[in-house]
N, C-alpha and C positions, 0 to 999 in steps of 0.2 A: 574635705579630703585631707588626709594626714599629710603634713609637710608643707602644703600650700593651700590655704583656705580659698584663694581666688580661683582655683581650678574647679571646673565642674565636669562631671561625667556625662558623656553622650551615651545615655542608657542603651539605645538601640545598637550601639557599636562598642559595648563594654562586655566582651565575652569572658566567661569563666575559663580557666585553664584546664578544665576537666577533660580527660582523655578517655576514649573508649576504643576497644578493639573489636571490630566486626570479623566474624569468621564465616566464610562461605566454603563449605567442604574443607579442603586442605589449605585454602588461601586465607591469610589474615591481613587486616587493614587497620592501621592505627590512625585515628582521626580525632578531631576536636568535637566533643559531644554538643557543645553549645551551638556551633555552626549548623550541624545536622538538625538540631531542634529548631533553629531559626528558619530553616528551609522546608522542613517536613513535619506536618502535624502528627504523622504516625510515629516518627522518632521522638517528637516532643512528648507524646503520651508515654512512649516506652521508657524514656529516660527521666521523666518527671517523678515517677514513683518507683525508685530503684528497690530491688529486692534486698532484704537484709542479708548481710554476708553469712555464708555458711561454708562448711567444710567441702561441700560438693560444688561450690561455685568455681568455675574455671577462671583463671587469671593468668596474665602474661606480664612480666616485669612490674607486677603489682597493680596492673590495670585490669578492670573487669572485661570479660569476653562475652560478647552478645552474638549468638549464632543466628544467621539469616539463611533461609532455605531458598537460595537463588543461585544461578550459575555464577561462578567466580568471575568469568570474563564480563558478565553484565554488571556485576557489583563494581568491578574495577572502573569501567567507563562511566558508570553512574556517579561514583564518588569523585572521579576526576572532573566530571562536568560541574559538580558542586564546588569543589575546592580550587579548580584551575579555570579561571574565567576565559582563558584563551583556547581551551581544549574543544569545546562544543559550541562554536559560534553560530549565530542565526544565519539563514540563507542570505546572500548567495555563497557564503563560505561552504567549501566542500567537506563532507563528512563521509566516513565509511558507512555503507548501508547497514551492516550488522551492528554498528555502534548506535545508529539512530533507533533501530528496533529494540536493542537492549535497554537503552535509556528510556524509551517510551514505556516499556514494560514496567520498569522499576519506578519511574516517575509517577505512573498511575498507581502502582501498589503502595508506595510510600507517600503519596499525595504531595508531589512537588509540581504545582501547576505550571510554572514558567518553563520547566524542562519538558513537561508533557507537550505543551503547545509548540515548543521549539522543535521537538522531534517530529511532530505532526507537520510542521511547516516544511521540514526536509523531505518527508515522505510524500506529501501531497502531489508534487509535480510528476512523480513516478506513476501514480495511480490517479489519473485525472477523473473529474466528475462532469466534464463538459466535452462534447464531441469535438468542438473546435480546438480543444487542447490536446487531442489525441494525435500522435505522430504516426501518420499512415506508412512511414518507412520502417516502423518498428518490427514489421514482419521479417525484415531482412536480418535482424539480430537474433541470436539464440536466446532462449529463456533459461535463466538459472532456476531450476525447479526448487532447489532447497530454499532459495530466497522467497519464492512465492509461497511455499508451504509455511515458512516461518512467518511471513506477513499475515497469512490467513489465521494462523494460531494466535498471533499477538493482537491483531486488529479485533478479532472476536473477543479475546480476553479483556481488552481495555475499552471495548465499545466504540471503536473507531470504524463503524460499519461502512462509511463512505469510501474507505480504501479497498473494500472487498470486491466490488464488481469487476474492476480491472485486474485484480489479483487472481480472481477465479477465471476470468477470461484468458489471461496469459497461461494459467495452469492447464486449461482445457484446450489450448492450442495443440497440446500433445496428444498422442494416442492413448487410449484407455490402458493399454499394456504398459506404456511408459509411466503412467500415473500410479497404478496399483503395485508396480514392481519397485517403485522408489522406496527407499528405506524410511522416508519421512511419512509415507502414507499411513502407516499403522499408528502414528502418533496423533493423528487427527481424531477429534471427537466423532462419534458415529453420525451426529446430525450434520457435521461438516462434510464427511465422506458422502453422505446421501445427497447433499446439495451439489457436490462435485459431479456425481453420477448423473443426476437429473439435468443439471446445466450443461454437461458435456454433450448430451444428446440434443438438447434444444439449440445449442450453439451451432452444431453442425447442420441442423435442420434448416437454418436460415440461409445457408450458402446459395441454394437455388433461387431464393428471393432476391439476394444481392445482385446476382447476375441474370435475373429473370428477363431483363430487357433483351437478352440475346435470343430468346426463344419466342418473342412476340412476332407473330406473322400478321402483316397488314396488307390490305389491297386497295385502300382508299383513305382519303383525308390527309391533312397536313400539306406540305409543299413539296414532298418527295415526287420526283418525276419518273422514277423507275423502281416501284416497290418490289418487283420480282428480283432485281439485282440486289437491292439492299437487304431484303429478307434472306437471300441465299448467303450473302457475305456474313451477316450476323449469326445465322445458324451454323455456318462452317466454323466461325470463331468459337462458338460455344462448345464445339467438339474437341477443342484443344485440350489434351490430357493434363497439361501443367496447371490449368485452372482448378482442377479437382484435387491436385496434390496439396492445396492449401485449404481443404474443406474444414479444418478446425480454426481457421483464421479469417472469418468473413470480412473483417475490417481491413485486412491487408491483401485480399485477393485481387483487388482492382485499384491500382494506384496511378499517380500522374503519368508515370512512364508507360503504363498499359494504355492509357487514353491516347497518348501520342502515337503508339503503334496501331491502335484500333482506328484512329482517324485516317491513317495512311493506307488502309486496305482498299480504298475506293468508295467508301460510303459517302452519300451526299451530306452536305452540312446540316440539313434539316434532321436527318436521322441521327447524326452525332449529337446534336443539341438535345433531341428528345431522349436519347439513350442516357445522357448525363443527368437529365432531370429525373428519369425513372430510377437510376442508380442512387442518386442523392436521397430520394424519398425512401428507398429501401434501407439505406444505411441509417437514416434517421429513425426509421421504425425499429430497426434492430437495436440501436442505442437506447431508445426509449424503453424497450422491454428488457434490456440486459440485467438490471438488478433483480427483477422478479424471476428471471430464469434460475436464479440461485436462491430463491426463497427470501430475498431481501426486500426492504421497503423501497418504494419508488424513488427516483432521483430527487424529487422535490423534498421529500422527508429526509433523505440523506443529506441534502444540502443544508437543511435547517439544523441537523445534528452537527454538521461541520462548522457552521457559523457560530453555534453556541460554544463548541469546544475551543475554537480559535479566538473567541472573544475574552477568554479567561486571562487575567493578568497575574 
């Protein structure tokens, strides 16, 4: 090395000063090409064989301009995640939902595995793949349809199919009119729209199974001492109109607070225990079938995809 022969370069950390300007629509970003190449195989290929200069080549301040066909807001957070190590930290650090989706999309497109995995780590808890991870109080909160539409588009695009069952489920909690009148509906691929329509019907069909224990009439067996009374109480509860207002949300129609109220109407302990067992079995059956309602692989295959994606370093 010139000046001091005892100094040696750390080749992996000896970046060239080459600058490139990325343009996304009307937004421009001036960054170091060498760092992009080190993180992204796509940018490495793009910048390794530069085009010979020509009169038609766009440049700004003497630096070449490379156009990327992505949303400027996605490009901005993607580049910040690469160049600012404090911007997009792993969980449990909080990140904005739209940032996680944008970074996931571009990390997949430009092959930046560690950012793709990090984005998936942030999104995973929002779209669980295990019933025990599902928050049954979620029915109390409103669903941001635009977020769910965006999740379905992005997860489909990048192959993160394990995010889709709960994204579809949340979307189909809404009425059909709410879905198809949303501005984002027309942006979905036809096959995704078809999956929504089919799954919407299937999801609602399961409500009567989830609360089917309310309509079972028994006259013998078990330890109930007064079947007539318990049957009448359960059937009367099943006629409550508020149960059916949640017909698009079978996982949220009967939660812990409902059980407390139900146990207080005068049912015997035996009938309460049996009702809980029947309800739990129906919920599990619904969960097991959920991915297939939307034309997706089963949970076991989705879990394998998830493990493979999150094992990438």
